[in-house]
C-alpha positions in Angstrom: -0.2 0.1 -0.2 1.6 3.6 -1.0 0.9 6.8 1.0 1.3 9.9 -0.7 2.3 12.4 1.5 2.0 15.5 -1.4 -0.1 16.0 -4.5 3.5 16.6 -6.1 5.5 20.0 -7.1 4.8 21.6 -10.3 7.8 21.7 -13.3 8.9 22.0 -16.6 11.3 19.0 -18.1 12.7 19.9 -21.6 12.4 16.6 -23.6 15.8 16.4 -25.2 15.2 17.3 -28.8 11.5 18.2 -28.8 9.7 20.6 -26.5 8.8 21.7 -22.7 6.4 19.2 -20.9 4.3 20.2 -18.1 3.9 18.2 -15.0 4.0 17.4 -11.1 7.4 15.7 -9.8 6.8 13.0 -7.3 9.2 11.0 -5.2 8.5 7.5 -4.0 10.1 5.8 -1.2 9.6 2.1 -0.5 10.4 -0.1 2.1 11.6 -3.0 1.9 12.8 -5.7 4.7 15.0 -7.9 4.8 13.8 -11.5 5.7 17.2 -12.0 7.3 17.6 -9.2 9.7 14.3 -9.5 10.6 13.4 -8.7 14.7 11.4 -11.3 15.8 8.3 -10.2 17.6 8.7 -10.5 21.9 5.6 -11.4 23.8 3.8 -8.7 26.5 2.3 -9.3 29.7 
């Protein structure tokens, strides 16, 4: 599941040999757990 923290930043990008394109710049960060480093849950009283 992804959650958007922002709608993006307005920007313009120059396409090589073409024209300027308007849009929004967005960055996505994904966390992937390393199964070899997983910590087992502990029981709570």
